[in-house]
Backbone as numpy.savetxt, mean C-alpha at the origin, in Angstrom:
# Nx Ny Nz CAx CAy CAz Cx Cy Cz
1.69 -26.71 -8.42 1.72 -27.58 -9.72 2.70 -26.89 -10.60
3.51 -27.61 -11.29 4.44 -26.95 -12.35 3.78 -26.99 -13.61
4.04 -25.99 -14.49 3.60 -25.94 -15.80 4.71 -26.23 -16.75
4.39 -26.88 -17.90 5.45 -27.27 -18.89 6.01 -26.03 -19.56
7.29 -26.00 -19.76 7.98 -24.87 -20.40 7.42 -24.70 -21.78
7.12 -25.78 -22.45 6.61 -25.71 -23.89 5.30 -24.92 -23.95
4.42 -25.10 -23.00 3.20 -24.47 -22.99 3.38 -22.98 -22.75
4.32 -22.60 -21.86 4.62 -21.18 -21.65 5.18 -20.53 -22.95
6.03 -21.22 -23.65 6.62 -20.72 -24.77 5.62 -20.51 -25.93
4.73 -21.56 -26.08 3.56 -21.45 -27.05 2.67 -20.32 -26.80
2.29 -20.10 -25.48 1.44 -19.06 -25.18 1.94 -17.64 -25.37
3.33 -17.64 -25.30 3.83 -16.33 -25.43 4.12 -15.83 -26.87
4.52 -16.85 -27.77 4.80 -16.60 -29.10 3.68 -16.85 -30.08
2.48 -17.38 -29.53 1.38 -17.59 -30.33 1.41 -18.59 -31.46
1.81 -19.87 -31.20 1.77 -20.94 -32.14 0.38 -21.19 -32.54
-0.01 -21.23 -33.83 -1.38 -21.26 -34.16 -1.89 -22.73 -33.93
-3.19 -22.85 -33.48 -3.70 -24.18 -33.35 -4.82 -24.34 -34.36
-5.17 -25.53 -34.74 -6.23 -25.77 -35.68 -7.11 -26.87 -35.12
-8.39 -26.94 -35.73 -9.26 -27.94 -35.26 -8.72 -29.45 -35.23
-7.75 -29.65 -36.12 -7.14 -30.99 -36.11 -5.93 -31.11 -35.27
-5.63 -30.08 -34.50 -4.39 -30.17 -33.63 -4.63 -31.27 -32.57
-3.72 -32.32 -32.60 -3.96 -33.40 -31.62 -3.67 -32.90 -30.17
-2.97 -31.78 -30.03 -2.59 -31.39 -28.67 -3.83 -30.88 -27.97
-4.91 -30.50 -28.73 -6.09 -29.97 -28.13 -6.99 -31.03 -27.51
-6.77 -32.27 -27.83 -7.60 -33.36 -27.22 -6.97 -33.62 -25.88
-7.90 -34.27 -25.06 -7.59 -34.60 -23.72 -7.42 -36.07 -23.27
-7.53 -36.94 -24.32 -7.49 -38.32 -23.97 -8.67 -38.94 -23.33
-9.89 -38.32 -23.46 -11.15 -38.80 -22.94 -12.09 -38.83 -24.13
-12.69 -40.04 -24.29 -13.52 -40.26 -25.50 -14.71 -39.25 -25.47
-15.42 -39.05 -24.42 -16.56 -38.14 -24.33 -16.18 -36.74 -24.56
-15.13 -36.25 -23.84 -14.73 -34.93 -24.01 -14.06 -34.66 -25.35
-13.34 -35.52 -25.85 -12.59 -35.36 -27.18 -13.62 -35.27 -28.20
-14.71 -35.97 -28.23 -15.75 -35.88 -29.28 -16.37 -34.47 -29.18
-16.62 -33.98 -27.95 -17.18 -32.63 -27.79 -16.23 -31.52 -28.35
-14.93 -31.73 -28.05 -13.95 -30.80 -28.42 -13.84 -30.73 -30.00
-13.80 -31.95 -30.55 -13.70 -31.95 -32.01 -14.99 -31.27 -32.75
-16.09 -31.54 -32.22 -17.36 -30.88 -32.72 -17.29 -29.34 -32.60
-16.83 -28.92 -31.38 -16.86 -27.47 -31.13 -15.83 -26.82 -31.99
-14.62 -27.39 -32.09 -13.56 -26.78 -32.91 -13.90 -26.75 -34.34
-14.69 -27.69 -34.89 -15.14 -27.52 -36.31 -16.18 -26.49 -36.55
-16.93 -26.23 -35.49 -18.00 -25.22 -35.60 -17.47 -23.83 -35.33
-16.38 -23.62 -34.65 -16.01 -22.31 -34.13 -15.75 -21.25 -35.26
-15.16 -21.67 -36.35 -14.81 -20.80 -37.34 -16.01 -20.32 -38.23
-17.17 -21.08 -38.14 -18.27 -20.80 -38.94 -19.28 -19.73 -38.34
-19.05 -19.43 -37.02 -20.07 -18.63 -36.32 -19.59 -17.15 -36.18
-20.55 -16.32 -35.83 -20.24 -14.85 -35.47 -19.65 -14.73 -34.11
-19.39 -13.54 -33.74 -18.72 -13.25 -32.53 -19.41 -13.81 -31.26
-20.76 -13.61 -31.12 -21.45 -14.06 -30.00 -21.53 -15.50 -29.77
-21.77 -16.21 -30.94 -21.85 -17.72 -30.84 -20.47 -18.30 -30.63
-19.42 -17.70 -31.27 -18.06 -18.02 -31.01 -17.67 -17.91 -29.55
-18.10 -16.82 -28.99 -17.83 -16.58 -27.58 -18.32 -17.71 -26.65
-19.54 -18.21 -26.97 -20.22 -19.29 -26.11 -19.46 -20.52 -26.42
-18.96 -20.84 -27.67 -18.26 -21.97 -27.97 -16.79 -22.04 -27.28
-16.20 -20.89 -27.39 -14.88 -20.80 -26.76 -14.86 -20.88 -25.25
-15.99 -20.37 -24.62 -16.09 -20.57 -23.19 -16.38 -21.93 -22.84
-17.15 -22.67 -23.78 -17.50 -24.07 -23.48 -16.22 -24.97 -23.54
-15.36 -24.71 -24.61 -14.14 -25.41 -24.77 -13.26 -25.16 -23.58
-13.13 -23.87 -23.14 -12.34 -23.50 -21.96 -12.81 -24.37 -20.71
-14.05 -24.40 -20.55 -14.72 -25.15 -19.51 -14.35 -26.55 -19.44
-14.25 -27.23 -20.75 -13.96 -28.69 -20.73 -12.56 -28.90 -20.24
-11.63 -27.95 -20.56 -10.26 -28.16 -20.09 -10.26 -28.05 -18.52
-11.01 -27.12 -18.01 -11.10 -26.97 -16.56 -11.69 -28.21 -15.88
-12.70 -28.83 -16.48 -13.41 -30.07 -15.97 -12.31 -31.17 -15.86
-11.39 -31.26 -16.90 -10.43 -32.40 -16.87 -9.07 -31.93 -16.17
-9.23 -30.73 -15.58 -8.06 -30.20 -14.82 -6.80 -30.09 -15.70
-7.00 -29.61 -16.91 -5.80 -29.39 -17.80 -5.67 -27.95 -18.17
-5.25 -27.22 -17.31 -5.18 -25.69 -17.47 -4.06 -25.42 -18.68
-3.06 -26.29 -18.85 -2.05 -26.06 -19.78 -2.70 -25.97 -21.19
-3.57 -26.97 -21.52 -4.32 -26.95 -22.79 -5.23 -25.77 -22.91
-5.93 -25.46 -21.88 -6.81 -24.16 -21.84 -5.94 -22.96 -22.23
-4.82 -22.83 -21.63 -3.96 -21.67 -21.86 -3.55 -21.75 -23.35
-3.09 -22.86 -23.73 -2.61 -23.04 -25.20 -3.74 -22.67 -26.07
-4.95 -23.10 -25.91 -6.01 -22.90 -26.79 -6.41 -21.39 -26.76
-6.56 -20.74 -25.71 -7.04 -19.39 -25.55 -5.99 -18.34 -26.11
-4.78 -18.70 -25.74 -3.69 -17.69 -26.23 -3.57 -17.75 -27.81
-3.51 -18.90 -28.24 -3.48 -18.96 -29.72 -4.68 -18.57 -30.43
-5.87 -18.70 -29.88 -7.02 -18.06 -30.46 -6.90 -16.49 -30.56
-6.54 -15.86 -29.39 -6.37 -14.44 -29.37 -5.26 -13.99 -30.32
-4.25 -14.77 -30.52 -3.16 -14.38 -31.44 -3.64 -14.40 -32.88
-4.42 -15.47 -33.11 -4.89 -15.73 -34.50 -5.99 -14.79 -34.87
-6.79 -14.27 -33.98 -7.90 -13.46 -34.10 -7.75 -12.13 -33.28
-6.78 -11.28 -33.59 -6.53 -10.10 -32.77 -7.64 -9.10 -32.64
-8.60 -9.15 -33.47 -9.73 -8.22 -33.44 -10.90 -8.86 -32.76
-10.86 -9.92 -32.31 -12.01 -10.60 -31.57 -12.35 -9.66 -30.38
-13.64 -9.20 -30.34 -14.02 -8.26 -29.25 -13.95 -8.80 -27.89
-13.90 -10.23 -27.74 -13.86 -10.84 -26.47 -12.55 -11.34 -26.00
-11.42 -10.81 -26.64 -10.15 -11.27 -26.32 -9.67 -10.90 -24.99
-10.11 -9.77 -24.42 -9.87 -9.34 -23.04 -10.38 -10.38 -22.10
-11.62 -10.97 -22.43 -12.10 -11.99 -21.45 -11.29 -13.30 -21.56
-11.02 -13.66 -22.81 -10.31 -15.00 -22.97 -8.86 -14.76 -22.24
-8.22 -13.77 -22.36 -6.92 -13.64 -21.71 -7.03 -13.40 -20.20
-8.13 -12.97 -19.78 -8.35 -13.04 -18.36 -8.44 -14.38 -17.82
-9.10 -15.26 -18.55 -9.05 -16.72 -18.20 -7.77 -17.29 -18.19
-6.86 -16.85 -19.11 -5.42 -17.32 -19.22 -4.69 -16.82 -17.95
-4.89 -15.61 -17.65 -4.17 -14.97 -16.42 -4.62 -15.73 -15.15
-5.89 -16.01 -15.01 -6.44 -16.62 -13.83 -5.81 -18.01 -13.77
-5.71 -18.74 -14.92 -5.10 -20.06 -14.86 -3.64 -20.01 -14.45
-2.89 -18.93 -14.98 -1.51 -18.86 -14.52 -1.41 -18.70 -12.98
-2.40 -17.87 -12.47 -2.45 -17.66 -10.98 -2.59 -18.99 -10.32
-3.64 -19.81 -10.80 -3.80 -21.12 -10.18 -2.56 -21.99 -10.29
-1.84 -21.92 -11.35 -0.64 -22.71 -11.47 0.59 -22.03 -10.89
0.33 -20.97 -10.14 1.43 -20.25 -9.31 2.47 -19.71 -10.27
2.12 -19.45 -11.45 3.09 -18.80 -12.45 2.83 -17.24 -12.50
2.94 -16.62 -11.40 2.58 -15.22 -11.29 3.13 -14.34 -12.34
4.41 -14.34 -12.70 4.86 -13.35 -13.77 4.16 -13.63 -15.04
3.68 -14.79 -15.43 2.88 -15.04 -16.68 1.56 -14.37 -16.46
1.00 -14.49 -15.31 -0.35 -13.92 -15.06 -0.23 -12.42 -15.16
0.73 -11.87 -14.62 0.92 -10.35 -14.73 1.12 -9.92 -16.17
1.91 -10.81 -16.89 2.17 -10.46 -18.41 0.81 -10.42 -19.17
-0.14 -11.23 -18.85 -1.34 -11.27 -19.63 -2.27 -10.28 -19.13
-2.34 -9.93 -17.82 -3.09 -8.77 -17.39 -2.65 -7.42 -17.95
-1.36 -7.41 -18.13 -0.85 -6.12 -18.87 -1.28 -6.13 -20.32
-1.19 -7.29 -20.96 -1.72 -7.31 -22.39 -3.12 -6.94 -22.46
-3.85 -7.31 -21.58 -5.32 -6.96 -21.61 -5.50 -5.48 -21.52
-4.79 -4.85 -20.59 -4.90 -3.39 -20.46 -4.34 -2.62 -21.71
-3.26 -3.07 -22.20 -2.51 -2.32 -23.35 -3.08 -2.67 -24.67
-3.56 -3.78 -24.92 -3.86 -4.20 -26.30 -5.29 -4.54 -26.64
-6.15 -4.66 -25.69 -7.57 -5.00 -25.93 -8.54 -4.15 -25.26
-9.66 -3.82 -26.02 -10.65 -3.08 -25.53 -11.37 -3.61 -24.26
-11.81 -2.71 -23.36 -12.46 -3.18 -22.12 -13.76 -3.86 -22.46
-14.15 -4.70 -21.52 -15.51 -5.33 -21.59 -16.17 -5.21 -20.30
-17.47 -5.13 -20.26 -18.21 -5.15 -19.02 -18.91 -6.48 -18.96
-18.51 -7.31 -17.96 -19.15 -8.59 -17.94 -19.23 -9.01 -16.39
-20.27 -9.68 -16.13 -20.59 -10.24 -14.81 -20.58 -9.05 -13.75
-21.04 -7.90 -14.13 -21.21 -6.72 -13.20 -19.88 -5.99 -12.94
-18.79 -6.24 -13.76 -17.56 -5.44 -13.60 -16.87 -5.36 -14.94
-15.89 -4.34 -14.93 -15.05 -4.21 -16.05 -13.91 -5.03 -16.08
-13.53 -5.62 -17.22 -12.34 -6.54 -17.27 -11.11 -5.70 -16.94
-10.92 -4.53 -17.48 -9.73 -3.64 -17.19 -9.67 -3.36 -15.76
-10.72 -3.04 -15.08 -10.74 -2.80 -13.63 -10.19 -3.99 -12.82
-10.65 -5.17 -13.13 -10.11 -6.29 -12.43 -8.72 -6.60 -12.72
-8.32 -6.34 -14.03 -6.95 -6.63 -14.42 -5.97 -5.65 -13.73
-6.34 -4.43 -13.59 -5.47 -3.38 -12.98 -5.27 -3.71 -11.53
-6.36 -4.26 -10.80 -6.22 -4.54 -9.47 -5.28 -5.71 -9.27
-5.34 -6.68 -10.15 -4.41 -7.88 -10.11 -2.95 -7.42 -10.40
-2.73 -6.62 -11.36 -1.35 -6.09 -11.62 -0.84 -5.49 -10.40
-1.56 -4.64 -9.75 -1.10 -3.82 -8.54 -0.78 -4.83 -7.52
-1.54 -5.89 -7.34 -1.39 -6.78 -6.24 -0.06 -7.65 -6.51
0.24 -7.94 -7.73 1.32 -8.86 -7.98 2.65 -8.15 -8.35
2.60 -6.93 -8.87 3.66 -6.32 -9.45 4.82 -5.93 -8.51
6.06 -6.13 -8.82 7.14 -5.81 -7.83 7.80 -4.39 -8.29
7.64 -4.01 -9.49 8.30 -2.76 -10.03 7.48 -1.58 -9.49
7.91 -0.78 -8.55 7.09 0.21 -7.93 6.74 1.37 -8.91
7.78 1.67 -9.78 7.64 2.79 -10.71 6.45 2.36 -11.67
6.41 1.15 -12.15 5.25 0.71 -12.98 3.95 0.61 -12.12
4.11 0.15 -10.98 2.87 0.07 -10.10 2.24 1.43 -10.00
2.98 2.43 -9.75 2.50 3.84 -9.56 1.66 4.15 -10.85
2.16 3.85 -12.06 1.49 4.17 -13.26 0.06 3.47 -13.34
0.13 2.13 -12.88 -1.15 1.37 -12.95 -2.07 1.84 -11.80
-1.57 2.38 -10.66 -2.45 2.97 -9.69 -3.14 4.19 -10.25
-2.32 5.06 -10.87 -2.92 6.28 -11.46 -4.04 5.90 -12.50
-3.75 4.96 -13.34 -4.74 4.54 -14.36 -5.95 3.99 -13.64
-5.84 3.18 -12.65 -6.95 2.66 -11.80 -7.84 3.76 -11.27
-7.18 4.86 -10.75 -7.95 5.96 -10.15 -8.59 6.78 -11.15
-7.86 7.11 -12.27 -8.32 7.99 -13.34 -9.58 7.30 -14.10
-9.49 5.99 -14.16 -10.65 5.38 -15.05 -11.77 4.75 -14.21
-11.34 4.39 -13.01 -12.38 3.58 -12.26 -12.58 4.09 -10.79
-12.24 5.36 -10.43 -12.45 5.76 -9.12 -13.80 5.59 -8.60
-14.84 5.75 -9.36 -16.18 5.67 -8.95 -16.64 4.30 -8.61
-15.83 3.28 -9.11 -16.23 1.87 -8.81 -15.37 1.23 -7.66
-14.49 1.92 -7.12 -13.68 1.48 -6.06 -14.24 1.67 -4.66
-14.59 0.59 -4.03 -15.26 0.65 -2.75 -14.29 1.18 -1.64
-13.06 0.81 -1.82 -12.05 1.16 -0.78 -11.00 2.16 -1.38
-11.60 3.25 -1.85 -10.66 4.19 -2.64 -9.67 4.79 -1.62
-10.02 4.91 -0.34 -9.07 5.43 0.59 -7.82 4.58 0.68
-8.09 3.19 0.69 -6.89 2.23 0.66 -6.01 2.45 -0.53
-6.71 2.73 -1.69 -5.90 2.90 -2.97 -4.94 4.09 -2.78
-5.56 5.22 -2.37 -4.69 6.42 -2.32 -3.60 6.24 -1.21
-4.03 5.50 -0.09 -2.95 5.26 0.89 -1.78 4.40 0.40
-2.20 3.42 -0.37 -1.17 2.39 -0.89 -0.34 3.21 -1.99
-0.98 4.03 -2.83 -0.26 4.78 -3.86 0.72 5.69 -3.12
0.36 6.39 -2.09 1.30 7.28 -1.30 2.43 6.51 -0.82
2.16 5.37 -0.23 3.29 4.48 0.31 4.30 4.13 -0.75
3.71 3.81 -1.98 4.52 3.41 -3.03 5.39 4.60 -3.53
4.81 5.81 -3.53 5.62 7.00 -3.92 6.71 7.09 -2.82
6.46 6.89 -1.63 7.49 6.98 -0.62 8.63 5.95 -0.88
8.23 4.75 -1.32 9.17 3.72 -1.53 10.19 3.99 -2.75
9.65 4.79 -3.63 10.60 5.21 -4.78 11.15 6.56 -4.51
10.95 7.14 -3.38 11.55 8.44 -3.01 11.00 9.61 -3.52
9.80 9.57 -4.14 9.06 10.72 -4.59 8.21 11.29 -3.46
8.80 12.05 -2.66 8.15 12.53 -1.39 7.04 13.64 -1.66
7.39 14.58 -2.61 6.34 15.54 -2.97 4.96 14.91 -3.33
5.08 13.83 -4.26 3.97 13.19 -4.79 3.31 12.39 -3.57
4.09 11.69 -2.74 3.60 11.14 -1.62 2.77 11.98 -0.71
3.23 13.21 -0.44 2.52 14.06 0.48 1.22 14.53 -0.19
1.33 14.84 -1.59 0.06 15.29 -2.31 -1.04 14.17 -2.23
-0.53 12.97 -2.35 -1.39 11.81 -2.33 -2.07 11.62 -0.94
-1.14 11.69 0.12 -1.72 11.57 1.46 -2.71 12.75 1.72
-2.45 13.93 1.23 -3.46 14.95 1.45 -4.83 14.59 0.79
-4.87 14.02 -0.39 -6.01 13.49 -0.92 -6.73 12.52 -0.15
-5.89 11.66 0.47 -6.44 10.56 1.38 -7.08 11.18 2.45
-6.55 12.22 3.11 -7.21 12.79 4.24 -8.63 13.52 3.95
-8.82 13.79 2.65 -10.02 14.49 2.25 -11.13 13.46 2.05
-10.78 12.16 2.02 -11.81 11.16 1.80 -12.48 10.76 3.07
-13.47 10.06 3.06 -14.19 9.60 4.32 -13.24 8.55 4.95
-13.23 8.53 6.27 -12.14 7.72 6.94 -12.26 6.23 6.58
-11.08 5.75 6.33 -10.89 4.33 5.87 -10.10 3.57 6.96
-10.39 2.39 7.31 -9.59 1.59 8.13 -8.43 1.00 7.33
-7.26 1.24 7.74 -6.13 0.74 7.06 -5.52 -0.40 7.93
-5.54 -1.65 7.33 -5.09 -2.83 8.13 -3.62 -2.59 8.53
-3.46 -2.78 9.85 -2.13 -2.77 10.46 -1.68 -1.39 10.80
-2.47 -0.32 10.44 -2.18 1.03 10.82 -3.37 1.65 11.49
-3.56 1.35 12.75 -4.78 1.81 13.41 -4.91 3.40 13.60
-3.72 4.06 13.53 -3.86 5.55 13.68 -3.36 6.19 12.39
-3.85 5.70 11.29 -3.40 6.11 9.96 -3.55 7.61 9.77
-4.73 8.10 10.08 -5.01 9.55 9.84 -4.20 10.45 10.73
-4.06 10.05 11.95 -3.20 10.87 12.87 -1.78 10.82 12.33
-1.22 9.64 11.96 0.16 9.58 11.58 0.48 10.29 10.21
-0.54 10.26 9.33 -0.42 11.02 8.11 -0.38 12.53 8.31
-1.33 13.03 9.16 -1.39 14.43 9.41 -0.13 14.87 10.04
0.48 14.05 11.00 1.78 14.38 11.51 2.92 14.43 10.48
2.76 13.49 9.55 3.92 13.34 8.59 3.83 14.65 7.63
2.61 15.05 7.29 2.39 16.14 6.37 2.91 17.45 7.15
2.44 17.61 8.37 2.82 18.84 9.16 4.39 18.80 9.24
5.06 17.73 9.50 6.50 17.65 9.53 7.11 18.06 8.27
6.67 17.49 7.18 7.13 17.71 5.81 7.13 19.17 5.47
5.95 19.83 5.86 5.76 21.24 5.54 6.35 22.16 6.49
6.85 21.80 7.59 7.48 22.68 8.58 8.79 23.24 8.07
9.24 24.38 8.54 10.43 25.01 8.11 11.68 24.16 8.52
12.77 24.70 8.22 14.04 24.02 8.57 13.95 23.40 9.97
14.27 22.13 10.13 14.08 21.40 11.38 15.23 21.69 12.34
15.31 22.96 12.75 16.51 23.38 13.68 16.32 22.89 15.06
15.13 22.29 15.39 14.94 21.77 16.75 15.33 20.29 16.83
15.92 19.70 15.84 16.37 18.35 15.78 17.94 18.13 16.00
18.31 17.12 16.68 19.69 17.03 17.03 20.17 15.54 16.79
21.46 15.48 16.47 22.10 14.12 16.22 22.21 13.49 17.58
22.57 14.09 18.64 22.93 13.58 19.86 21.87 13.67 20.91
21.26 12.49 21.22 20.16 12.41 22.21 20.65 12.94 23.58
21.94 12.53 23.92 22.40 12.87 25.21 22.55 14.45 25.38
22.98 15.12 24.33 23.00 16.62 24.41 21.63 17.18 24.56
20.67 16.65 23.72 19.35 17.27 23.76 18.72 16.99 25.13
18.86 15.74 25.65 18.26 15.57 27.00 18.98 16.53 28.10
20.35 16.63 27.92 21.04 17.55 28.83 20.65 18.94 28.78
20.20 19.38 27.77 19.77 20.73 27.58 18.33 20.94 28.15
17.51 19.97 28.03 16.24 20.03 28.67 16.35 19.83 30.15
17.18 19.02 30.58 17.40 18.90 32.04 17.85 20.14 32.69
18.88 20.79 32.01 19.41 22.09 32.53 18.30 23.20 32.47
17.46 23.20 31.38 16.34 24.28 31.44 15.36 24.02 32.55
15.16 22.77 32.83 14.15 22.48 33.99 14.79 22.94 35.28
16.00 22.55 35.49 16.64 22.87 36.83 17.01 24.27 37.09
17.07 25.02 35.91 17.36 26.48 36.03 16.07 27.33 35.80
14.88 26.56 35.63 13.64 27.23 35.49 13.66 28.18 34.26
14.32 27.72 33.14 14.52 28.46 31.92 13.49 28.05 30.87
12.30 28.73 30.87 11.21 28.39 30.02 11.52 28.77 28.53
12.34 29.81 28.35 12.72 30.17 26.95 13.55 29.02 26.36
14.43 28.46 27.14 15.26 27.54 26.62 14.40 26.21 26.28
13.45 25.93 27.08 12.55 24.72 26.83 11.91 25.03 25.42
11.36 26.28 25.28 10.69 26.62 24.05 11.64 26.44 22.88
12.87 26.70 23.02 13.92 26.57 21.94 13.89 25.10 21.46
14.03 24.22 22.40 14.25 22.85 22.08 12.95 21.99 21.77
11.85 22.57 22.04 10.55 21.92 21.69 10.33 21.67 20.25
9.86 20.53 19.88 9.49 20.38 18.44 8.49 21.33 17.92
8.72 21.82 16.77 7.77 22.91 16.13 6.79 22.28 15.28
6.73 20.89 15.18 5.61 20.26 14.43 5.23 18.98 15.25
3.83 18.87 15.57 3.25 17.79 16.08 3.74 17.54 17.64
4.19 18.65 18.30 4.41 18.52 19.73 3.11 18.32 20.48
3.22 17.30 21.41 1.89 16.90 22.17 2.13 17.11 23.61
0.95 17.30 24.35 0.97 17.19 25.80 -0.25 16.43 26.15
-0.20 15.26 26.80 -1.39 14.48 27.03 -1.19 13.61 28.29
-2.19 13.00 28.75 -2.22 12.03 29.88 -1.72 10.79 29.45
-0.78 10.11 30.17 -0.30 8.83 29.64 -1.22 7.69 29.27
-2.40 7.64 29.97 -3.36 6.61 29.67 -4.21 6.92 28.40
-4.03 8.14 27.78 -4.84 8.40 26.57 -4.52 7.52 25.52
-5.40 7.04 24.66 -5.13 6.22 23.46 -5.63 6.69 22.14
-6.91 7.14 22.19 -7.51 7.36 20.92 -6.97 8.74 20.34
-7.17 8.89 19.07 -6.73 10.19 18.40 -7.29 11.43 18.97
-8.62 11.36 19.21 -9.31 12.52 19.73 -8.75 12.86 21.08
-8.48 11.84 21.99 -8.03 12.12 23.28 -6.54 12.65 23.22
-5.78 12.26 22.29 -4.36 12.57 22.31 -3.96 13.86 21.63
-4.97 14.68 21.28 -4.75 16.03 20.65 -3.89 16.91 21.76
-3.05 17.73 21.25 -2.22 18.47 22.20 -3.14 19.38 23.12
-2.81 19.43 24.34 -3.46 20.36 25.24 -2.54 21.51 25.46
-2.82 22.65 25.01 -2.03 23.78 24.98 -2.03 24.44 26.39
-0.79 24.65 26.98 -0.70 25.34 28.22 0.75 25.98 28.40
0.70 26.93 29.27 1.95 27.73 29.46 2.83 27.06 30.46
3.83 26.38 29.96 4.77 25.60 30.80 5.44 26.46 31.82
5.72 27.75 31.37 6.56 28.68 32.27 5.84 28.91 33.53
4.54 29.10 33.59 3.87 29.27 34.85 4.01 28.05 35.81
3.89 26.87 35.24 4.12 25.66 36.16 5.61 25.52 36.52
6.50 25.87 35.63 7.94 25.66 35.93 8.32 26.71 37.04
7.83 27.94 37.08 8.14 28.89 38.04 7.59 28.55 39.42
6.43 27.84 39.46 5.71 27.58 40.66 6.22 26.18 41.19
7.08 25.54 40.55 7.49 24.20 40.97 9.02 24.05 41.29
9.36 23.17 42.15 10.74 22.75 42.37 10.94 21.41 41.78
11.02 21.33 40.49 11.09 20.15 39.75 12.24 19.24 39.95
11.96 18.01 40.18 13.08 17.03 40.28 13.17 16.26 38.87
14.49 16.15 38.45 14.69 15.57 37.13 15.62 14.38 37.41
15.09 13.14 36.86 15.96 12.02 37.03 17.32 12.01 36.45
18.42 11.47 37.01 19.62 11.64 36.42 19.85 10.86 35.11
19.01 9.78 35.09 19.18 8.89 33.80 17.78 8.75 33.04
17.86 8.36 31.86 16.62 8.10 31.22 15.82 6.91 31.72
14.54 6.84 31.52 13.64 5.69 32.01 14.11 4.45 31.47
13.89 3.39 32.17 14.26 2.07 31.83 13.57 1.66 30.50
12.46 2.16 30.11 11.66 1.81 28.91 12.30 2.56 27.59
13.24 3.34 27.80 13.85 4.07 26.65 14.57 3.05 25.72
14.71 3.29 24.48 15.26 2.42 23.49 15.96 3.10 22.42
16.27 2.40 21.36 17.02 3.02 20.25 16.16 4.14 19.48
14.89 4.06 19.56 14.03 4.97 18.78 13.20 5.92 19.63
13.06 5.70 20.86 12.48 6.66 21.72 12.91 6.71 23.19
12.84 7.81 23.88 13.35 7.90 25.26 12.30 8.76 26.14
12.42 8.37 27.44 11.49 8.99 28.44 12.49 9.58 29.58
12.33 10.83 29.85 12.87 11.50 31.01 11.80 11.79 32.08
12.00 11.09 33.31 11.01 11.20 34.25 11.30 12.54 35.08
10.26 13.40 35.33 10.34 14.58 36.22 9.23 14.49 37.13
9.48 15.10 38.40 8.42 15.00 39.39 8.41 16.25 40.23
7.40 16.38 41.17 7.25 17.51 42.02 6.71 18.80 41.30
5.94 18.57 40.29 5.25 19.72 39.57 4.14 20.28 40.38
3.91 21.56 40.29 2.82 22.12 41.02 1.50 22.06 40.10
1.07 20.85 40.04 -0.09 20.55 39.12 -0.84 19.28 39.79
-2.09 19.21 39.31 -2.81 18.05 39.86 -2.08 16.66 39.70
-1.40 16.60 38.63 -0.59 15.41 38.33 0.92 15.93 38.52
1.69 15.27 39.46 3.00 15.85 39.75 4.04 15.23 39.03
3.85 14.13 38.35 4.86 13.35 37.64 4.68 13.62 36.08
5.69 14.18 35.43 5.63 14.31 33.97 6.74 13.54 33.31
6.51 12.86 32.15 7.52 12.26 31.46 7.78 13.10 30.12
9.00 13.51 30.02 9.42 14.23 28.74 9.80 13.12 27.69
9.15 13.25 26.51 9.25 12.22 25.59 10.19 12.70 24.35
11.11 11.91 24.02 12.08 12.07 22.92 11.89 10.89 21.95
11.99 11.30 20.63 11.88 10.24 19.57 12.86 10.48 18.48
13.22 9.39 17.89 14.10 9.45 16.64 13.24 9.65 15.51
13.71 10.54 14.60 12.92 11.01 13.55 12.99 10.04 12.32
11.77 9.65 11.88 11.64 8.77 10.73 11.28 9.63 9.53
12.16 10.12 8.76 11.82 11.06 7.67 12.83 10.88 6.49
12.71 9.79 5.71 13.58 9.58 4.60 13.66 10.53 3.56
12.57 11.43 3.63 12.58 12.49 2.50 13.73 13.37 2.63
14.30 13.53 3.82 15.44 14.38 4.06 16.54 13.67 4.81
17.56 13.20 4.06 18.55 12.37 4.82 19.27 13.12 5.88
19.37 14.44 5.80 20.01 15.24 6.81 19.11 15.29 8.11
17.85 15.02 8.01 16.94 14.99 9.24 16.72 13.55 9.70
16.60 12.64 8.83 16.34 11.33 9.04 17.22 10.73 10.16
16.69 10.17 11.27 17.60 9.55 12.31 17.98 10.47 13.33
17.67 11.85 13.30 17.99 12.78 14.30 16.87 12.58 15.48
17.09 13.40 16.51 16.23 13.22 17.67 15.58 14.53 17.89
14.28 14.50 18.44 13.52 15.67 18.80 12.80 15.38 20.16
12.59 16.55 20.90 11.73 16.48 22.01 10.33 16.60 21.59
9.55 15.52 21.61 8.33 15.48 20.87 7.02 15.75 21.72
7.18 15.61 23.08 6.02 15.87 23.86 6.21 15.55 25.35
5.06 15.63 26.06 5.05 15.39 27.46 3.83 14.44 27.83
4.10 13.44 28.60 3.07 12.68 29.18 2.88 12.96 30.62
1.61 13.20 31.04 1.32 13.57 32.41 1.02 12.29 33.18
1.59 12.02 34.24 1.22 11.02 35.18 1.90 9.63 34.81
1.92 9.14 33.49 2.63 8.08 33.27 2.84 8.05 31.71
3.96 7.31 31.34 4.22 7.28 29.88 3.31 6.24 29.29
3.02 6.52 27.97 2.03 5.65 27.32 2.62 4.19 27.05
């Protein structure tokens, strides 16, 4: 549904309305009579009674499905009575109506006004500012401003947030998006200290974040290489010459794993520490001349066989590094782990 431009302008600049304002009527004899009586009474009452009257007037506009007039009435009331203690509530109704009218920028504007210009209210079991902050974060596109509202939400209402882990996770992701990696890592560290939270679309969130933090905190990433062909060639040569020291040189120094290919869960996929030199010396390892067919632009598998181990086939796993925090490292390759038996 489209809203009239005039109503948007009225609501933003605060054109004052009066009990005799014909725009406030809805063209229905029954409701117009109620509106005229309520509008005459409104200025004569104290805050609590006025609150009841204003809510009733707002309800009439919703009954006749005229959100434009509701917005016009409530915004002008708040503009004309800046010290009304219930203005945060009235403007919440305005913001909600703009949401229903799919005028999201106007909704965000009023949620911001509530936070910045009007005292908080506790109504219907929640704080007006708490709900407004969540709405702003949901709709706002400016990540720099979104970060500030996230911080306000946490500092003022952390105890009321049921899914606080999701809030810290989202804040950290937003820090990433603006390139503030030091704050992103600090926020991820706070996230890890909280009870485990299910993050929609990220089933291994805790594992991924731990790896990201470990990689961020590791020393100069000298085990990374621009050329995957070179890196694979060095690993192949080390295997064929049984050079365990060379393998150690090229192994990733953060988050390197060894696990069975069928393992899926985080607990199962923890690195199994073992001395590869002893297996290498005891084996006549065969190394495929080409990368496995499942290799792609972001990860690669090198099949090896004939290991002197209960599982004789090992896949050496290489991955492209996703680390925008350091443009010199982002997009390079590392030897990240070994799958025993089959690649995951």
